[in-house]
Each structure stands twice: as structure tokens, then as C-alpha cells.
N, C-alpha and C positions, 0 to 999 in steps of 0.2 A: 770770660773767664769768672766762675763760682765763686763767690765770695762766701768762707765761712763766717758768722759772728761765735764767735769765742766767749763765752760767759761762764755762770760761776754756775753750781749745784743749785743755790738757796735762791738766786731769780729766777731759775726756771720751776724750781717747787711752787714758788709764790706766786708766778704767772697762771700756774698749770690750779691752783686753788684760785687764786681771783677767778677764773675763768670757768671755774666749776660752783662759783659761789658759795667758798668752804673759807672765805679769808677776809678775816674784820669782824664787828658786833653784828650780836644777834640783831633781827628787825625789830621791834618791842612782844614781847611774848605774851601782853593783857588783853590784846586782842584777838578776833580769830581773823585769818588772812581770808582775802577775798578770789574769787575764783577767778579773776582776771590776773589776779596775782599771780598764782600757782602757772597758772596757764605761759604768764611770761619766762615764768622759772623751767617749765619745762619746756619751751623753746629754745632760752640760751643752754639749755645740755642739749638739747637737739631728741633725745630720747631718755627714759628711765624703763630699766629693766623690772620685769615682772617675775616674782615668784612668791605660789604657796604656802612657803616655810614659812610658820607664823611662831615663834619662839616667842615675840612680843609682838608683830604685826609680819606684812605680808612686806619684802623687799621693796616694792615701789611705794611703799609710804615711809618706809624707816629713811630712804632715800630724801626725799621733799621735804620729809620734820627735821632731818640733820640742816636743814639750807634754809626753812620757814620755821621758825618756832610758833606761829598762827597755825600750822596746818592740820587739818584732819581729812579723815579717808575720806568722807562724804566729801568732798570737794571734788576730789579725784572721779569720785561715782559719778557727782553732776557731768562733768565736762566729760565722760564717754557716753551717758545717756543723753548729751545736748549734741555732741559728733564734733567736738570738737578737737577731739582725741581719738585714734586708732591703737586697735593692739595687734601688730604682726612682727616681724623675725627682722631687728637690725644688728646689737651686738647677740642678742637671744631672742628670747618673744620682749617685745619693748612696748609702754606708750609714748606713743610718736602724735607730731600735731597733726594733724588733718589737713591740714593745706602742703604737707610734705607727702602725701598717701603715691602720686605720678610718681616722685623718685623714688619709688622703691621697685617700681614692678620687675624690673632685674632680677631681684631676688623672689617675687612675684611666679615669673615666670619660669623659673630653674626650679621652685618646689611644683607647680605642674605637671611637667616635663616629668620629673623624676616620680610622682606621687602616681602617675595617671594608670600606672600596671594594679596597685596596690588597693586605686578606687571601682577600676572593674571587677574587682577580686569580692567589693561589697556594691556592688549595682542596685541591688534589689533595693538595699537598706539605703544607701545615698540618695538613689531618687525618692522613696517614700517620705526624706529629710527634705529636700527641698519641696516636695509637695507642699509638705502641711508649713513648710513656711511662708511660701506663697499664698496659700490661701488663707492663713491663719495670723500671718504677724508673725513676729520675737514670741519666737520659747526655750524655754530651758531646755536642755539636755535630758534632764526627768522626764519631760512630755514625751519620750517617744519611745514605744517598748520593743522590746528586742527578737526577733522568730528565732535569732539562734547565737549560739558563741561562737565567736572565734580567735584567731591568737594574732592582741594589738602588738605594735613594735614594742611596745612597753615589757610583752610579758617573755616570759619562755618561749622559743620556739615550739615546741613539743605541748605546750597547755592551751587548748580552750577556755579564756577564761573573759573575755570581753566582749559586751553586748556589741552585736552586727552595728546595730545604731551608733552608739558611742565610738567606735572606731571611724565610721562612716564621718560623724563630724568633726571629727578629729582630725581628718583628712580632706575634708572638705574645707575647714577654715583654713588649715594649711596651706592649701591651693588656691585659697583667697575667694572661693567659691559662695563661702557665708565669712560673715564676723560676729566676735562678741560688739553687741550697743548696750549691754547694762551688765549691770553685776547686782545681786544681791546677798549679801554675806560670801560665803563661797560658791555661791550657783550663778552661773552664767546662762546670758540672755542669748541667741545669735537670730541672724535675720540675713536675710539675701544680701551678698555687698551691691551687686550692681542697682537694684530699687533704693536703696538707702542713698549711695552716694548719687544716683538721680534725684532722689530729694533733695540734699544739700547742692547741685547747680553745678559736681564735680563729675567727670568724661570717667567711663569704668574702664576704658581700652586707647587710652593714648596714643598714638603711634609716632614713635622716638626713633630715630637713628639710635640702635645699639647699643655703640660706640659714646653718645651721646649720654645716655641714660645712665651708665657705669661712672660716666667723669664725674654726676651730677651726683652721685651715691658716693662717689670719692668725698666730693664735695661736703656733702653730710655729715661722713666718718670724720674728716678732718676739723668739721665745729665742733661734732661732740670730743672729740678728744684732745685736741690741744697740741699737743706734745706728742707727735708720732716719731716711731719709729718703721726699721722697714723689716724686723724681725715678726710680726704679727701675720703667722700665713691666711691670716681672711681681711687683710688690708684692704679699705673699702667695706667693709661688710662684702664680700667674696672673693672664693676661694682663688688663690693665685702663686704659681711656683714663685722660687724663691727671685728667677732671672726675671718674670713679668714684675715683681715689686719693684726689685731695681730700675728695671726702667721707667716705673710711673712714677715714682719720687724723684731721678732724673731729669723727664720731661717736663714736670710742676717745678722743679730748682728753674731751671733754662728759664719757661715761660716766666718765673717771676712770684707766682703763685706759693711755692714752696721756701723758708729759707734754711739752712742745713745750718745745726749748731755744733759746736765742739764743747762741749762742757766739762769744766773742770773736773779731773777726777773718775771722770765716765770714761770709760773706752768706745761702749759704741755710740754709735751717729744718731741724733736726733733731730727733727724739724718742727719749725712750728709754720702757721700762716703767714704771709707777708701783712696782711690787715693786724696782727699780734706784736708785729718788732717795737712799734713805740712802748707799747706798756712792757715788754721784757724790757728796753732799757729805762725804763721808768724801774723797775725793780731792780737795777742794776744800781741805777742810783742813790736810791732809798735804803739801799742796804744799810752802809753805816749805822743809817737811823732807824734800823728795823729794831721794834721788840719784840721778842719772839714768843707774846701773850698771848692770850683771848679766852672766849668762849671754850670751852671742853665741848667735843661732838663727838658722836660714839656713830661708826659708819657700817650699814651691814656689808655682808662679806660679796653682793652682788653690787655695791656700788662704783657710780661710774667712776670714779677714782680709781678704782681698785680693778678695773678691769684688764691692765695689763700687770701683770706682778712684778714682770722682769723693772719695769718703769717706776714698777713701788721701792723695789731694792735697789737702783741706781741713783734715785732721786731724796729719798730719804733714810736710805738706809734700813729698810723696815722688811724681814722677809716674812708673807702671808699665805696662809694654805688656809681654803674651806675646808674642816676637816669633816664634817657631813657624811661623808662617802669613808671617811677612817675608821676601821671597828672600834669601839669605846677603850677596848685595854689599852688601843696604842697612839689616842688621842694625847695629844700636849695642852692644850688650850681649852678644848670644849667643842661641842658638833655647829655651836652659831658664837663663836668669838667673833666679835665685832672691834677692829678698830678703833682705838681713843686716839681723836684729835687735839692738840693745843696748840693754839696759834696756828706753826706752820711745820709743826713738826709731831708724828706719829709714836706718842709715848709709851703703848701699850694696849690691852685689849680687854674686854668683861665680855664672859659668858652670860646673857640675862636667860630666865627664864619670869613670864610673867602669867600669874595663876589668876585666872578670871573669876573665878570662884572668890576667892579669899582678897583679893585684890595686892597680892605681894609679887613682888618682883626682886625675886632672887638672884644675886649674883651669885652664880655656882664657883668662877672663881676667877679673878682679879689682876689680872698680870701686867707689871710695870717693867720696860725692857731697863737691861741692865746699864745701858747706854742716855736715859734717860736723865732730866735736871733732878736736883735733888727736889722731896715733895712739897718741902716749904714755899717752891717756886709755881706750881701748878693744884696743891690741894684743894683750894677755896676754888677755883674756878671747877676744878671736879665736882667736888659736891651740889655746886648751885648748877651744874649742867645736868649731872645724875637725877637730881632733885625736877629739874624741868624735862628729862624724859622720862622721869616716872608718872608725870603730872600728864604730862602730854597721852600718853597711852592707860591712863584711867586707875593705875596703881596708887593703892593708900599705904603702902607699905615698904622699905627696901630692907632687905637683908643682904650684906656680904660673907658671903658663909666662907668662902677661902682666898687667901691674899697668895703673893708672889713677888717679892721675900713675903716670908712668914711675917716678917716684923711690921710690916702694914697694917695688918689689921686692928691692932689697937688705936691705931686714926678713926676708925670707921664704925665704931663700937656708937656711936652717936646716929647711926643712921638707919632707926630702929623704925621710926613712922614717920609720916610727912605731918 
């Protein structure tokens, strides 16, 4: 008979934050982190999502900086160049530890099958890209000259806007025939995947049982999410029907890999890994003594914690939508609104812009939730966290342009300079 573990929302919330390195004090911010520290952080998270939108910095850099105050983007670039991480699809396009490469074969196989017809449509350009990479080694996309314009999958179907070599590079990357081996600014450098894996002593085409591969991928998913619910249509980072999701979760409960939770005041069932049960029980024991204070951290829209919006509602009573695709006139909080984490609570969000020429970090809107604690409980931590955030990204001044509620604006008049 399955034993359901009854627990509190606060305990599960803190378990999730602890396993995502978002609970507790900052590491010493006065020193730069070392590559092995950031590598261990990526391993503990499982993967980190990549996104090019940079209101302040790319999502991957904001995720790591929210967890390690000594992080700098050069560290991640170095790990990629040294082949300690690779870029591929997990939750979406992500940075993933290189030792997990073989685990993602089910996703690569699915993309190869799906994209094969599209690759044939640009076969001449694809062969040209592959031959040059074989002959010359890593090259940036700008090194390839187009012979014709085509409709990329990001274009309108009736428009020929994209270089055939650009489309070929994207299809070859998604099919894992080539991969990103270095980044310089926004420029990506590509190389033949097989050759670089062989240099690292890794096998390119491991022959596993297909079901075992999917199970290994589900293990990685569970490690990254930690608190799981069956509503995710991509449970295990693979498309599954509702019936398949129920079957997968039930099988893992039966064999003891997952423990079902009944979280107070939460209707949806959640699950944790069996190895995380002692930590959850520790969080339950400490609940009466826990003081919900600590450093303020600013989370980017694609932070690991925010991957499941439903989970954020259930555990944090916080509704979040990334409004980047919402028409400007209909936005409520701004196109890059970043949730504000204080202790174990999401207390609001800020919409930042960094002007790299003037060094100004402008907070277009600072919104504090109606149910957040009184300002005197978080204000000092907020100011310290904002100054740390600004300094981390090279800002020389901070301006808070608008607050909600409006009365908060008087509290930030002294944040004009760093």
C-alpha cells in the first residue's frame, strides 16, 4: 500500500529552495567564484536554461548569479570552451554537465527524426557547413556565406528571409550533428559533435535500450525539478499523454523512487525523490523555528524555480507570467519582470534595464505583492541585494522609476548612485 507523506506548504517550499541553492545566506561576495564551484552548482541544478534576451544579462548568467554572488559570465564561457558542459535541449535550450551527454540521447533521436526532412531541403548548405567544420575546426555562423534565402522555421511561411547556411546550422545543431563549443559575446562557435566527443573520450552513439534511456532521462528531470507534479505534459522532458504520465509516476511510487505528498491547502498531488525525504522531514521539524528572512535574490523569467508556473502558485501563492510576448499596452509588470525572493517567499517583482553606455540600472517598475510583509521586514535586505545585483552586472548607478504601491517610492530616493 502506498504511503502518502502529509506535509506543509512551507516545508515543501523550503525543500525546493534548498535543493535549488536559493535558501540561506550568500556565499562570500567579495571574491570571484572558481570554475569548479560553478560546475558543481550546475550539477546540483541539473541544467540551466539559456536565453539571449539580455535586459541585464542572459538568463543563464542571471540564474547562476542569483545563487552565487561571485559568479561572472566568463566562468560559464570557460566551462563550455573546456567541454565541461554542453548546450542542448532539456527543459528548453540549456547548459548541461558533459558527463550527462549520453542521457539525452532520446531527445537527440527525436529531433533527428523530426528534422530530417527539413535538413534535406537545405542539404547542399548543410553539407557545405559540415565540410568546412571538418576541414577548419570550430567556426562562427558568420563565417558561412549564403547561396540563397529560405524560410526559416522562425519566419513567416511565405517569406524568404533567412540565409540557407543559417537554417542549416540551426537544424544541424538541433539534430546534434554539430554543437556549440564556444561563445564570444553573442557569437557562437560550432564544431562537429562526434569529433569533439571523441577528443573527450565520450561515445557518440551509445546503444542503450530505448526504455532505459527514457528512464535515465526521467531521473535527470526528477533531479532538476525535485518537487514534481503530473500535470507537466513534458514530464521527463519527453512528450507524454496524461495516461502515460500517471503510469510513469505510479510505477516510480511502487518501486520506491518517488514519494507522493499531500500538501496542506494544495489540491494537486506532488512527488519528491525518495532520497529527498530526510531533508523534507528536517524542514518540517525546523518549521516552528524558521525565520523567513535572508538575502534578497532576483530571479530571471526562465529561472529553474519558475519552470512550473502552477507549482509557484501552489507553493508560493504567487502568479507569474513572462510578459515579453504580451503587447506593451497590455503588460502589467513589464517585459522582463524578475520575481523577488526574500527568505522563502516571493514578495514582488522588478523590471530592470541596464544601460551599458551610462552604467545606469533603471528599475522601470518595482512591484511588491499585496500580501508581502511590511517594508521594514525586507527593505534593508532589498537595498543590499539590489546593490549587489547592480555591482555584479557592472552598473554604476541605480534608479527606481516607478513603484507599486506608489508610496514605496519615498523609500528609494537614496538609491541614485552606488
